[in-house]
C-alpha positions in Angstrom: -0.2 0.2 -0.2 2.8 2.5 0.9 4.1 2.2 -2.9 0.9 2.9 -4.0 0.4 5.9 -2.1 3.5 7.2 -2.9 2.7 6.7 -6.8 -0.5 8.5 -6.5 0.8 11.6 -4.7 3.5 11.7 -7.2 1.2 11.3 -10.3 -1.0 14.2 -8.3 1.8 16.5 -7.9 3.1 15.9 -11.2 -0.3 16.6 -12.4 -0.2 20.0 -10.8 2.7 20.8 -12.9 1.1 20.1 -16.1 -0.1 22.8 -18.5 -3.9 23.9 -17.6 -6.4 22.2 -19.5 -7.0 24.5 -22.8 -4.7 26.8 -22.1 -1.0 25.3 -23.0 0.4 27.3 -20.0 2.3 25.3 -17.0 1.2 26.1 -13.7 3.8 28.6 -12.0 6.1 26.7 -9.8 6.3 26.9 -6.1 7.9 30.0 -4.8 9.2 29.2 -1.3 12.1 31.8 -1.6 10.2 34.7 0.8 10.5 34.2 4.6 7.7 32.3 6.0 5.1 34.6 8.0 5.5 34.5 12.1 3.1 32.2 13.7 1.0 34.9 14.9 0.6 36.3 11.7 -0.9 33.5 9.7 -4.0 34.2 8.4 -6.1 31.1 7.1 -8.0 32.5 4.6 -4.9 33.8 3.1 -3.3 30.2 2.9 -6.7 28.8 1.6 -10.0 30.7 1.2 -13.3 28.7 2.0 -13.9 28.5 -1.5 -10.6 27.2 -2.9 -10.8 24.4 -0.2 -14.4 23.5 -1.1 -13.2 23.2 -4.9 -10.7 20.7 -4.0 -13.1 18.6 -2.1 -15.9 19.0 -4.2 -18.5 19.8 -1.5 -19.6 23.0 0.5 -17.7 23.7 3.7 -17.8 26.4 6.5 -14.4 27.7 7.4 -14.0 27.7 10.9 -11.3 29.9 11.7 -7.7 28.9 13.4 -6.7 28.1 16.8 -2.9 28.6 17.7 -1.4 26.4 14.8 -4.6 25.2 13.0 -6.8 26.1 10.1 -10.6 24.5 10.0 -12.9 23.9 7.8 -16.1 21.8 8.2 -19.0 20.3 6.1 -21.0 17.4 5.9 -19.0 14.5 6.6 -16.1 16.2 6.3 -13.7 17.9 8.5 -10.5 19.5 7.2 -7.4 20.7 9.3 -4.5 22.1 8.1 -1.5 22.6 10.9 1.0 25.0 10.1 4.5 25.8 11.7 7.0 28.4 10.6 10.2 29.9 11.7 13.5 28.0 13.5 11.6 25.4 15.0 10.5 24.2 12.0 13.2 21.7 11.5 13.0 19.9 14.8 9.1 19.8 14.1 9.7 17.9 10.8 12.7 15.7 12.1 10.0 14.6 14.8 7.1 14.1 12.3 9.1 11.9 9.9 9.6 9.3 12.5 5.6 8.2 11.4 5.5 10.1 8.1 7.3 7.8 6.2 5.7 7.6 2.6 7.7 10.2 0.5 7.1 11.8 -2.8 9.3 14.9 -4.3 7.9 16.9 -7.3 8.8 20.3 -8.2 10.8 21.2 -5.0 7.8 19.9 -2.8 8.2 17.1 -0.3 5.1 15.4 0.4 5.1 12.9 3.3 2.2 10.3 4.5 1.9 8.9 7.5 0.8 5.0 7.0 -2.7 3.9 8.1 -3.9 7.8 8.1 -5.4 10.5 6.5 -2.5 12.8 7.2 -0.3 14.2 4.5 2.7 16.8 5.2 5.0 19.1 3.1 8.0 21.4 4.0 9.8 24.2 2.8 12.6 26.4 4.1 11.4 27.7 7.4 7.6 26.5 6.9 5.6 23.0 7.3 1.9 21.9 6.7 0.2 19.0 7.6 -3.2 18.3 6.2 -5.8 16.2 8.1 -9.1 14.7 6.8 -8.5 14.4 2.9 -7.5 12.1 0.5 -4.0 12.1 -1.1 -4.9 13.9 -4.1 -7.0 16.6 -1.9 -4.2 16.9 0.1 -1.6 17.2 -2.4 -3.6 19.8 -3.9 -4.1 22.0 -1.0 -0.5 21.7 0.4 0.6 23.0 -3.2 -2.0 25.9 -2.9 -1.0 26.8 0.8 2.7 26.2 1.2 4.0 29.3 -0.9 1.2 31.4 1.0 2.5 30.4 4.2 
């Protein structure tokens, strides 16, 4: 199953780099060169709006806002949590998480990590990291690709 999950994640991420249908123009690559926002300055709607998350999951959701380090959306039989971390502590957080997030794919400079037996997928960049809970691999990869550069 882990190879299947990795293959699916890689295909999804590669599809995100393909030209947009009908335009012939590739999607922009991830720009993670700017410093990440400070933890206190993260705005959930800037990471991913309610409409963007709805488009990814294909159903109506309500944005619930944020707690200390998470953004939440909820809908009928669907709860989504986006956990974020920025700054100097990200490397220690990443090291700790990778003890259980062992399925890995890298596309366009974006590492995607999945936790076996769960619905959790993580992505890391310089001085930033995100984990999505509650989505399929395909949906999580889309949300991570959208939100990581905005963090």
